[in-house]
C-alpha distance (Angstrom), angle and dihedral (degrees) to the residues before:
residue distance angle dihedral
M1 . . .
T2 3.76 . .
I3 3.81 128.8 .
D4 3.81 121.7 -164.6
L5 3.84 114.3 -166.5
K6 3.74 127.0 -172.7
I7 3.77 123.9 177.9
E8 3.80 118.3 -165.7
G9 3.81 114.2 175.9
D10 3.80 107.9 -62.0
R11 3.87 95.6 -8.2
A12 3.72 129.4 79.6
F13 3.82 125.0 -167.2
M14 3.82 120.0 -160.9
K15 3.77 126.2 -177.6
I16 3.79 119.0 -168.5
E17 3.86 121.6 -167.2
G18 3.78 130.1 179.7
F19 3.75 129.4 12.1
L20 3.81 119.5 -22.5
N21 3.80 107.7 -154.8
S22 3.82 143.7 138.8
D23 3.81 91.2 -74.2
N24 3.82 93.6 62.5
A25 3.86 105.1 19.8
N26 3.81 89.1 105.6
I27 3.82 88.8 65.8
L28 3.78 89.0 54.8
H29 3.80 90.0 48.8
E30 3.84 90.9 51.9
K31 3.89 91.7 50.0
L32 3.80 92.7 46.3
T33 3.79 90.2 49.0
E34 3.83 88.8 53.8
V35 3.83 88.1 55.8
L36 3.78 91.6 48.4
Q37 3.75 92.8 51.4
S38 3.76 93.2 47.3
E39 3.81 130.5 79.7
A40 3.84 89.8 -104.8
R41 3.75 116.4 129.7
F42 3.76 98.4 173.5
L43 3.81 127.6 49.9
E44 3.74 122.8 -163.5
L45 3.86 112.2 -162.3
D46 3.76 119.6 -160.8
L47 3.85 107.4 -162.7
Y48 3.78 97.6 161.8
G49 3.84 92.4 113.1
C50 3.84 93.5 41.6
K51 3.72 109.5 109.1
N52 3.83 99.5 -169.7
I53 3.83 140.8 -12.9
S54 3.78 120.1 -148.3
S55 3.76 124.1 -142.2
I56 3.85 88.9 -97.2
G57 3.77 89.6 56.4
I58 3.82 91.0 48.7
G59 3.81 88.3 49.2
K60 3.82 91.5 53.3
L61 3.77 90.8 50.1
L62 3.78 92.6 48.8
M63 3.81 93.5 49.5
F64 3.80 89.5 47.6
Y65 3.83 89.7 49.0
K66 3.74 92.1 53.1
D67 3.81 93.7 49.9
F68 3.87 94.5 40.5
I69 3.82 94.0 49.9
G70 3.77 88.4 46.6
K71 3.79 90.2 61.5
G72 3.82 92.9 46.3
G73 3.80 98.2 -92.3
D74 3.79 129.9 143.1
I75 3.83 131.1 -153.4
E76 3.81 132.8 -155.6
V77 3.75 129.5 179.3
V78 3.81 98.7 -141.1
R79 3.78 96.5 -174.8
S80 3.73 131.8 12.4
S81 3.83 137.2 171.4
S82 3.81 115.8 -113.2
T83 3.79 89.3 -106.6
I84 3.78 94.1 55.5
Y85 3.79 92.0 41.5
E86 3.81 91.5 54.4
L87 3.83 91.7 44.9
F88 3.83 91.8 52.0
A89 3.80 91.8 46.1
M90 3.82 92.0 48.9
L91 3.85 89.7 50.3
K92 3.88 89.0 43.8
L93 3.81 90.7 -124.7
N94 3.75 87.2 136.7
Q95 3.77 86.0 70.2
L96 3.84 89.6 61.4
F97 3.77 97.7 47.3
P98 3.87 136.3 -2.8
V99 3.79 115.5 -82.9
N100 3.75 116.2 -167.1
L101 3.82 126.0 -161.3
E102 3.77 121.9 -142.8
């Protein structure tokens, strides 16, 4: 799994590729912490290259969501694979933040 993170002013852009699971969820946690500690108020997530997200990865995203929204932030999944889109829809995460399919 690879995670590319760019923070530009009040916007953060994160691209996740590969399989997000318990073996590498700590890397996701570190990157999300960087976003929380920055001036970013909007996070664009690109999950098009992400093949699967385990329950631990979903948990990390939800904890981040709670903290980020609490400081006035907003999240959008700008691109997702059909697998991730269906997973987020099944878990109703698309009711918390926009999830776009590409």
